[in-house]
Every structure is written in structure tokens, then in C-alpha cells.
C-alpha positions in Angstrom: -6.1 -48.5 -61.4 -4.2 -49.0 -58.1 -6.0 -50.3 -55.0 -5.9 -47.0 -53.1 -7.5 -45.2 -56.0 -10.2 -47.9 -56.1 -10.9 -47.3 -52.4 -10.9 -43.6 -52.9 -13.4 -43.7 -55.7 -15.8 -46.0 -53.7 -15.5 -43.7 -50.7 -16.3 -40.6 -52.7 -19.4 -42.3 -54.1 -20.5 -43.0 -50.5 -20.2 -39.3 -49.6 -16.8 -39.5 -47.8 -14.4 -36.7 -47.9 -11.0 -37.9 -49.2 -7.5 -36.5 -48.8 -4.2 -38.0 -50.2 -0.9 -37.8 -48.3 -2.6 -36.0 -45.4 -0.2 -35.0 -42.6 -1.4 -36.7 -39.4 0.1 -33.8 -37.5 -3.1 -32.0 -38.4 -5.3 -34.6 -36.7 -3.5 -35.4 -33.4 -3.5 -33.3 -30.3 0.3 -33.8 -30.2 0.6 -32.1 -33.6 3.0 -34.9 -34.6 2.8 -37.4 -37.4 3.8 -38.0 -41.0 1.3 -38.4 -43.9 -1.5 -41.0 -44.2 -1.6 -42.5 -47.7 -5.4 -41.9 -47.7 -7.5 -39.9 -45.2 -11.2 -40.5 -45.2 -14.0 -38.7 -43.3 -17.1 -41.0 -43.1 -20.5 -39.4 -42.6 -22.8 -42.3 -41.7 -23.0 -46.0 -41.0 -23.8 -47.2 -44.5 -20.7 -45.5 -45.8 -18.6 -47.0 -43.0 -19.9 -50.6 -43.7 -19.1 -50.1 -47.4 -15.7 -48.8 -46.6 -14.8 -51.7 -44.3 -15.9 -54.2 -47.0 -14.1 -52.6 -49.8 -10.9 -52.2 -47.8 -11.0 -55.9 -46.9 -11.6 -56.9 -50.5 -8.6 -54.7 -51.6 -6.5 -55.8 -48.6 -5.8 -52.2 -47.6 -5.2 -51.7 -43.9 -7.6 -49.3 -42.2 -6.8 -47.3 -39.1 -9.8 -45.7 -37.2 -9.0 -42.2 -35.8 -11.0 -40.7 -33.0 -10.0 -37.3 -31.7 -6.3 -38.1 -32.0 -5.9 -37.2 -28.3 -4.1 -40.3 -27.1 -2.0 -41.0 -30.1 1.6 -40.7 -31.2 2.0 -41.2 -35.0 5.2 -42.1 -36.6 7.2 -39.4 -38.5 6.9 -41.6 -41.6 3.1 -41.6 -41.3 0.6 -44.4 -41.8 0.4 -46.7 -44.8 -3.0 -47.6 -46.1 -6.1 -45.5 -45.1 -7.0 -43.6 -42.0 -10.7 -42.9 -41.4 -12.5 -40.7 -39.0 -16.2 -40.5 -38.2 -18.4 -37.4 -38.6 -21.9 -36.4 -39.6 -24.5 -38.6 -37.9 -21.8 -40.1 -35.7 -21.7 -36.8 -33.8 -25.4 -36.9 -32.6 -26.3 -36.8 -29.0 -29.9 -37.6 -28.0 -31.7 -37.6 -24.7 -34.2 -40.2 -23.7 -35.2 -39.8 -20.0 -32.2 -40.6 -17.9 -30.2 -41.9 -20.9 -28.0 -40.2 -23.4 -27.6 -41.9 -26.8 -24.2 -40.7 -28.2 -22.6 -41.3 -31.6 -19.0 -42.4 -31.5 -17.7 -39.1 -32.9 -19.5 -37.0 -30.3 -16.9 -35.0 -28.3 -16.8 -35.8 -24.5 -17.1 -32.1 -23.7 -20.3 -32.0 -25.8 -21.7 -35.0 -23.9 -21.0 -33.3 -20.6 -22.7 -30.1 -21.8 -25.7 -32.0 -23.2 -26.2 -33.8 -19.9 -26.2 -30.5 -18.1 -28.8 -29.1 -20.6 -31.1 -32.0 -19.8 -30.5 -31.8 -16.0 -28.7 -35.1 -15.9 -25.8 -35.7 -13.5 -22.9 -38.1 -13.6 -21.1 -37.0 -16.8 -19.4 -33.9 -15.4 -16.0 -35.7 -15.3 -16.0 -36.0 -19.1 -15.9 -32.2 -19.6 -12.1 -31.8 -19.7 -11.2 -35.1 -21.5 -10.1 -34.1 -25.1 -11.6 -37.1 -26.8 -14.6 -38.7 -28.5 -17.1 -41.2 -27.2 -15.7 -44.0 -29.3 -12.2 -43.4 -28.1 -13.4 -43.1 -24.5 -15.3 -46.4 -24.6 -12.3 -48.1 -26.4 -9.9 -47.4 -23.5 -12.3 -46.7 -20.6 -11.3 -43.1 -20.4 -11.6 -41.3 -17.1 -10.8 -38.2 -15.1 -11.4 -36.8 -11.6 -12.4 -40.1 -10.2 -14.9 -41.0 -12.9 -14.6 -43.5 -15.8 -17.0 -43.9 -18.7 -17.4 -47.6 -17.9 -19.3 -46.6 -14.8 -22.1 -44.8 -16.7 -22.2 -46.9 -19.9 -25.1 -49.3 -20.4 -24.2 -50.6 -23.9 -22.1 -49.8 -26.9 -22.9 -50.5 -30.6 -20.2 -51.6 -32.9 -19.4 -53.0 -36.3 -16.8 -55.7 -37.1 -14.6 -55.5 -40.2 -16.7 -58.2 -41.9 -19.7 -55.8 -41.6 -21.5 -57.5 -38.7 -23.2 -54.9 -36.5 -24.0 -55.6 -32.8 -23.8 -54.3 -29.3 -22.2 -55.2 -26.0 -23.4 -54.5 -22.5 -21.1 -52.9 -20.0 -20.3 -56.4 -18.6 -19.5 -57.8 -22.0 -17.1 -54.8 -22.7 -15.1 -55.8 -19.6 -14.1 -52.4 -18.4 -10.9 -52.2 -16.4 -8.2 -49.5 -16.0 -7.6 -48.1 -19.5 -8.6 -51.3 -21.1 -11.7 -53.0 -22.7 -12.4 -55.9 -25.0 -12.6 -53.5 -27.9 -8.9 -53.0 -27.7 -8.5 -56.7 -28.7 -11.4 -57.6 -30.9 -11.0 -55.3 -33.9 -14.5 -53.9 -33.8 -15.3 -50.2 -34.6 -17.4 -48.5 -32.0 -20.5 -46.8 -33.5 -22.0 -45.2 -30.4 -22.9 -45.6 -26.8 -25.8 -45.4 -24.4 -25.1 -43.7 -21.1 -27.2 -43.9 -18.0 -27.2 -40.8 -15.8 -29.3 -39.5 -13.0 -31.7 -36.5 -12.6 -29.9 -33.5 -11.1 -30.0 -29.7 -10.8 -28.8 -28.1 -14.1 -27.2 -25.1 -12.5 -25.3 -27.2 -9.9 -24.1 -29.5 -12.7 -22.8 -26.5 -14.7 -21.1 -25.2 -11.6 -19.3 -28.5 -11.1 -18.2 -28.5 -14.8 -16.9 -25.0 -14.5 -14.9 -26.0 -11.4 -13.4 -29.1 -13.1 -12.4 -27.1 -16.1 -10.8 -24.5 -13.8 -8.7 -27.2 -12.1 -7.7 -28.6 -15.5 -6.5 -25.2 -16.7 -4.6 -24.7 -13.4 -2.9 -28.0 -13.3 -2.4 -29.1 -17.0 -0.2 -27.6 -19.7 -3.0 -26.8 -22.1 -1.1 -24.1 -23.7 1.1 -26.7 -25.6 0.1 -29.6 -27.8 0.3 -32.9 -25.9 -1.4 -36.3 -25.8 -2.5 -35.9 -22.2 -1.0 -38.1 -19.5 1.8 -40.0 -21.2 2.0 -42.9 -18.7 -0.6 -45.1 -16.9 -0.9 -44.6 -13.2 1.2 -47.2 -11.4 -0.5 -49.0 -8.5 -0.2 -46.9 -5.4 1.7 -44.0 -7.2 1.2 -41.1 -9.6 3.4 -41.1 -12.6 3.9 -37.3 -12.6 5.1 -37.4 -9.0 7.6 -40.1 -9.7 9.0 -38.3 -12.7 9.3 -35.0 -10.8 10.9 -36.9 -7.9 13.6 -38.1 -10.4 14.4 -34.5 -11.3 13.1 -34.8 -14.9 10.6 -31.9 -14.9 11.5 -29.7 -17.8 13.9 -32.2 -19.4 13.9 -31.7 -23.2 14.9 -33.7 -26.3 14.4 -31.8 -29.5 11.0 -30.2 -29.5 9.6 -32.6 -26.8 9.7 -31.6 -23.2 8.5 -33.0 -19.8 6.1 -30.3 -18.8 7.3 -27.9 -16.1 3.6 -27.5 -15.1 2.8 -31.2 -14.7 5.5 -33.8 -15.1 3.0 -36.5 -16.2 2.7 -34.7 -19.6 5.2 -34.6 -22.5 4.5 -31.4 -24.5 5.4 -30.3 -28.0 7.3 -27.1 -27.5 7.5 -26.6 -31.3 8.7 -28.9 -34.1 8.7 -32.0 -31.9 9.0 -35.3 -33.8 7.7 -38.8 -32.9 11.4 -39.7 -32.5 11.9 -36.9 -30.0 8.9 -38.1 -27.9 10.0 -41.7 -28.0 13.5 -40.9 -26.9 12.1 -38.8 -24.0 9.7 -41.6 -23.0 12.7 -44.1 -22.9 14.8 -41.7 -20.8 11.9 -41.2 -18.3 11.2 -44.9 -18.0 14.9 -45.8 -17.5 15.5 -43.1 -14.9 12.3 -43.8 -12.9 13.0 -47.6 -13.0 16.6 -47.1 -11.9 15.7 -44.6 -9.1 12.4 -46.0 -7.8 12.2 -49.6 -9.0 8.8 -48.7 -10.7 8.2 -49.5 -14.3 6.1 -46.9 -16.1 3.8 -48.1 -18.8 3.1 -45.8 -21.7 -0.6 -44.9 -22.0 -0.4 -43.2 -25.4 -0.9 -45.5 -28.4 1.9 -45.5 -31.0 0.9 -46.1 -34.6 2.3 -45.8 -38.1 5.3 -47.0 -40.1 8.3 -47.9 -37.9 
């Protein structure tokens, strides 16, 4: 029996859903990516701990997948196993001014839950197409807010099965970076501290933020959100537009004509198309403005 089959059998016994040769294009907001050797959906913590241990024993690489919204997967796919969290990891509980959120809870659901409990401070999460785990991992933010500003602590598990938690200070939030990006831990959930507010006013603010998002972002096409980090003192989209690159296309990948900070999949775009377009943008912007754009989207998979 090969190692992948051993991992598959163990995962099924623990209640995980298992797929072989699963196209990652089905699981990323870019709709790009070749097949994962094994794709596992994990329903609860015990199953996750068992999966981490078995994968380590079998020396099979594991890649944790959140909402796939800040990800560019290789056209050749991902070797080893990809896992995503579901079931109990989607829970959102209210305890006074706190929301206790599982790592797989969608940020839009967190924003909605906060409004339902008349808690303010999470409105900015409403339009971010990601999960709590992914948001904590990279300190996701929008409209002037960042999750690091409302997080009290996050629970995690290390590949060796050790479960623990970090306070906001220990996580070391900075612009699109945390300690979790370097230490290999898998985020299990987060505790957010909000403030009492007026439910209807909160819902009104959410509706307005969603309206702005629809107006300014190319939501009609698959994308990975903003493709570049914001350079100090500048906006990436404005620099790209300034260099005349709005609408530039390579294969199925195009610089959005609605917002130049986005690369969109116009249909049939490959990872190679997107990477070529990223390189073109970086070279042109550096040449014409002297500013180096840093890619915000994570690239994964077989080279």
C-alpha cells in the first residue's frame, strides 16, 4: 500500500472527505490550479490532530487551504495532500463583547454575526472573501481595519500535535504579516473583542461597504483580490494605471479595467499567464516610477 493510500484510509476513518487528483481550480477564487494528489476536508480538531501526526509519520507534505482567496496555485498542481477545515471549524459563538470563531468561519459570516449580536468593530470584514484562519495568518484588512486590531487571542496546533494559543502581542501583527507565516502552526480559531453598538446602524455600514466594494472591484471575474502589497506612501493600483497597464492581457489573465490593482481571470487563465503578467507589471512600474511592487498573493504548488 502506498503512503498516500495509507493517509487516505486513516483520514476516512476519522470522518474526513477525501478526493484524489482534485483540481485546485475548484478551490481558489482565481479558478486556477492543477490537481492536488489528495484533497481532504477535515471536520473537527481530533481528526486534524490525527491527520497531522499520520502525515508526519508517512513524510507526506500537507498544505492547509483556507478560502483560497489569496492564492495562486501552479498549473502542475500540488504534490502530497491539501486539507481544508469544515464542520465545527465554522462555528461562531457570542460571549458578551467577544466572538469566538472557528478558523473556517467566513469573514462575511463573522461580520453578520457581530451585527446580529449588536457588536460593532467587525464591519470591515464583510467584503473580504476569506476565512478567519487565513485572515489571522496574514493580518487581513480592508477599509482601514485589520483583524489584528480586534483579535484577543488565536488557538493553534503545531505539526507535532501541540495545541496552544497566542495573544495578539505574541502573534506580532504587522502589515500583511504575523508569526504564523513563519512558525508552521495551523490556526484553529480566534477570539475577537468588539464593542456594543446599534444593530441597524451596523447593518447599514455593512451595506455601504459592500456597495463600495461592488462599485470599485471587478467582482464579476475570478481573481485573488489585490495582487500587490501597498507600497509605502502609494497605492499599487494607481501606480499600475499610471504606467498605462490597465487592461493589459497575457493569455486569459488581465489587469482589471475597473481596478488596476487586480489581475482577473477572463477565462482559461493559467498560473503561467498570471505570473507573466505580474512580472510585466513589476518591471514596468519599477522602470517608470522606481517603486518595487511586492506580490501579496501566495504562490504554491509544483514549480
